[in-house]
N, C-alpha and C positions, 0 to 999 in steps of 0.2 A: 504494500500500500504506500502511495507517495507521501512524503513528509507534509505536503500541504493539507492532507486530511487530518493530521494531528493538530495543526493550527485551527482548522475548522471545528474539530472536536473540543479543543480548549475553549473556543468562543462559545460553543454550545453549553459547555460546563458552567461557564461564568453566567450565561443568561439563565440557565436552569437554577443556579444558586440564588440569583436575584428573585426568581419567581417563588421558590420554596422556603427560603430561610426566614422570610417575614413571619411565617406562622409561629415559629418558635420565639420570636422577638416581640410579638404584638403587645403583651402586657407591659413590657418595659417601655416600648415606644409610646403607648397610650399614657402611661404615667409621666414620662419625661416631657411630652408635649402638651400635657394637661387636656386630653380629649377623652371622650367616652369610648367604651369598647366598640360601640356601633360605628362611630366615626373612624376609629382605627381600622375597622373591618374594610373600609373603603380603600385602604392601601392594598388590599388583596383583590377585591372586586373591580376597583378602578383599573388595576393592572390588567386583569383579564379582558375587560372591555376595550382597553387601549390596544391589546394584542390583536383582537379581531379587526379593529378599525385600521390600525397601522399596517397590518399584513397586506391589505388591498391598496390603501392610499399611497404608502411609500413605494411599493412595487410599481404602481401605475406612474407615479411621479418621476421615477428613475428609469423608465423603460428603455431609453436609448443609451444609457451610460454603460461603460464596460463593467462587467460583473465584479471584477476584483475591486474596482474603485467604489462600487456600491457597498461591498462588504466592509471595506475600510471605513467608509462613512457611517455605516450602521453600527459598527463596533465603537467608533468614536462617540456616536450618540449614546450608546450604552454606558460608556465611561462617564460622560457628562451627567447622565441621569443618576448614576450611583454616587458620583461626587456630590451632587446636589443633596441626595439623601443623607450622605455622611456628615455634611456640614449644616443641614437644615436647622435654622433657628426657630422655626415654628411649623405647625401642621401643614399650612398651605404650601410651603416650599418642599416639605417632605412628599406631599401628594404629587406636586409637580415633578419631582425627581422620579417617582415611581412611574408616572405617565410617560415621561421622556424615555426612560429605560425600556418600558413596555413597547413603545412604538417600533423599536427595531426587531422585536422578538420574531414576529411572523415572517417578515421579509428576510431576516437572516436565515431562518431554517428553509424558507422557500427557495431563495436564490442560492443559498449554500448547498442545498441538495443537488441543484443543477450543476454547480461547479464541482461538487464531489464526484458525481457520476461521470463528468467529462474528463476526470483525471485518470480513469482506469479503462480497461478493455470492456466492451459491451456486456460480456458474460459475467462481469463482476459489479455492475452498476448498483444493484440493490445492496450488495455487501458494502460498497463505498458509502452509500447513504446511511447504512447501519453504523458504520464507524463514526460518521459525523454525529449521529444521534446518540452515540455511546456517551458523549459528554453530558447530554441532557439526562440520560437514565442514571448515570452515576450521581449527578446532582440531586436526583430524586431520592437516592439512597442517603446522601450526606447532607442535603439542604437543611432540613429541620434540626437534626442534632448539631450540625455545624453552627447554625445561627444561635441555638440555645447555649452551646458550650462557649462560644466566643462572647456572646452577650453577657453570660454569667460572670466570666472572668474579667473582661475588659470593657463591657458596656456595648449597647446595641450599635453605636456608631462605628465601633471597631470592625464589626461584621461587614458593613458597607465599604469601609476603607479596604478591607481584604478583597472584596469582590471587585472594587475599582482597580486594585493591583492586578488581579487575574485578567480583567478586561484589557489593561495595558499590555500584558504579556501576549494575549491573543491578538491584539492589534499589531504588535511587532511581528508575531509569527505569520499572520496572514500577509502582511506587507512583504515579508522576506521569502516566504515559502510557497505561496500560491502564485502560479505563473500568471502573467498579465493576459496571455492568450490561452485560455483553458480549452482543452479537448481537441479531438481530431474531428474534422467535419466531413459530412457527405451531403448530397443534395436533398433538399426538402421535396417531398412527394409532389410531383406536378410542377415544380418550379423550373426544372431544367437547367439548374446552375452548375457549372463545373467547379468543383472544390477539391480539397485534399481528401484522399481516401482515409477512412477511419470509422469511428464508432458513432459519433453524434451528428444529428442533422443541424443545419444552420437554424438557430432559433429565431422566431419572429421578434423584432425589436420595437417596431412601431406599436403604439397603444391600440390603434384600430386592428392591426394584425393580431395582437394578443387577445383582444376581445372576440375575434373570430373563432378562437379555440373553443369558446363556450357554445358554439353551434353543435358541437359533438355530443350526442347522447351519452357516449362513454365517459366523457369528462364529468357530466352531471351525475351519472350513476355512481361513479367512483367517489365523488364528493358526498353524495347522500350516504353511501356505504361507510365512508369515513366518519361522518357525523354520528351515525347510528351506532357504529362500533365503539367509538370513543364514549358516546353518551351512555351506552349500557354499562361500560366499565366504570365511568366516573360517577354515574348515578349510584352505583353500589359503593364505590370507594368513599364518596363524600360522607357517608354515615357509618363507615367501617369501625370507627372508634366506639360508637354506641353498640355495635354488634359484638365487639370483643368484650366490652365491660358489662353489658346488660344481658347478653345471651350466653357467650362463651365462658364467662366467669373470670376473666382476667382482671387484674388490678389496673387502675389508671396509669400507674407508672410502667406497666408492661407495654403500653400502646406504642411507645417510641421504637422499641426493638422489633415489634411486630410489623411496623411500617417499614423498617429497614429490610425485613424478610421480603416484603412486597417489592421494595426497590431493587433488591438483588434479582428477583424474578423479572423485573423490567429489563435489566441489563442482559440477562440470559436470553429472554424472548427476543429482544432487539437483534442480537447477533444470530440466533437461530433463524429468525424470520428473514434476515437479509440473505443468508445462504439458500434457504428454501425458495425464496422468490426468484432467485437467479436460475433455478432449475425449472420450475413450473409455477409461474407467478399466480395465476388465477386459482389453481388448485391449492397452493399454499395459503392464499388469503381465505378461501372458503373453509379450509380445515382449521386455520387459526381462529376464525370467528366461531365456528362450531365448537371448538375446544373451550373458548371463553364462555359461550352460553351454557355449556355443560358444567363447567367449573362453578359458575355463579349459582346455577340451580342446585348443585350438590352442596355448595357452601350454605345455602339457605336450609337445606334438609339436615345438614350435619353440624350446624353452627354451635350446638350445645356441647360438642366435644372440643376441648382445647387442642388436642393433638391434631384432629382433622382440620381445625381452623388454621393452624400454622401451615400445614401442607397446602391447603386450598388457597390461602392468601398468596403463597409463593406461586402456585400455578395460575392464579389470577393475574399476577404480574407477567408471567411468561406468555400466556395466551393473549393477554391484553395488548402487549407491545409487539408481538410477533408479526402483526399485520402492518405496522407503520412503514418500514422501508418499502414494501411492495406497493402499498397504496400510493406513496409519493411517486415512485417510478412509473406506476400505471397512469396516474393522472397526467404526468408530464410527457409520457410517450404519446398519449392520445391528443395532447395539446401541442405536440411537436416542439416541446421544449419551451413553451411560453412561461416566463417567470411568474406572470400573473396567476396562472392556474396552479403553480406550485404553492404560491402564497395563499391562494384561495383554499387549498387543502388544509393549511394551518388554521385559517379562519373557520372552516367547517368543523374541525375538531373542537374548537372553542365554543361554537354554537351548540354542538352535541353535548359538551360538558355542562353547559348551562341548562339544556333541556333535561339531561339525565338527572342532574342534581335536583331540579324542580320536581320532576315526577317522583323521585325517591322521597322527597319531602312531603308530597301530596299523599303518598301511600302511608307514611308514618302518621301524618295528621288524621288520616281516616281510621286510625286505630288498628292497623294491620300488623304492627310490631316492628322491631328493629331488624328482622330478617326480610321484611317486605322489599326494601330497595334491591336486595340481591335477586329476588324473583322478577321485579320490574326490569332490572338490568338485563337479566337473561332474555326476557321477552323482547326488549329493544334490540339486543344483539341478534336474535333470531330473525328479526326484520332485516337487519343488515345482511345476514346470510342470504335471504331471499333476493335482495337487491343485487348482491354479488353473483348469484347464480344466473339471474337474468342478464347481467352485464357480460358474464363469461360466455353464455350461449350466443348472445348477440355478436360478440367479438369473433366467434368462430364461424358464424353464418356467412356463407359465400355471397349472400345477397345483401348483407348489411352495409350501409354507407360508411360506417365507422368501425370496420373490423380491425384486427390487430395491425398496427402500422408495420411496414416493412423495415427491417433492421438496416 
């Protein structure tokens, strides 16, 4: 794997830390800035909303710029946002810092995934995306405990100074290690352009060209499958602490290490999913989603067993993230490399997260218990499976207008 992928993974790690560490610091931040718990919660929800908006807006605004320059600019924005959070004299500046840092999140993973796949041979493109996302999955494991540990020893501001330093390292790495001209190019279908032989098509750069990618049913089906797959997992994960403490019988202090077990599953699933997608992508995606639905349903049935809960939360992480590399390469293949489609995939996952968390909360409010989000999540993921089956069949049909793109 090229060294540029390591720089991209480091950037993903820093962005992931920014997203997750705040959960372990929220009480300290609320106390220090003299705001209520509800107001402090906006440092999390405001971040998520900004990710969804920024993924589309920034990618559209930078459509014609070289991708390496965009990545450098995005990581610079990330550093500025975390620096604002580290020095924030009041809540308004802290929230502004979170929003600025979040704006780069979706575009970084969208555009970064295109750069990652362009650095390797075509048969390894999903693995390359998985390496870039490995930084995010490791951050999921370490984010909350890292924030809690650093905040307890040196104060919450120290955590944001640490993330700022990681951002600067990633910035230097991307500037030094990611080539200015990424990937080997071949003609776009129907364009008739003579280009260098290699793996990747010439991506559309104009905004109008990129929007044309959304004429493909396959792009929309993949985005819907992504939103539903993420939504099912996140709907269950949002209330998993209650499941552990109220159903499985774990003590509140056990939740941190149980979440780390889940995070390790994410890392494993990400790497397995990348390899599997490079062999048979649609089959790998359908099996991963089926595995997630089964895991969530079994978790609901066996949640009263502590041992089963530990095993199943690990499998929840594995199956939940195994579809991520394949979904990204799938949407970008059918979008012919349009960066806007890659970033839309990140936005779709965040929309799914919001939907899943809301439906899980509705189930609990209806008095169905703390295992209800697991069953709701399983149902949402099964819908994602149905969408993927339709997409796979349509892609293989010789009469489909948007069948599998030629390599």
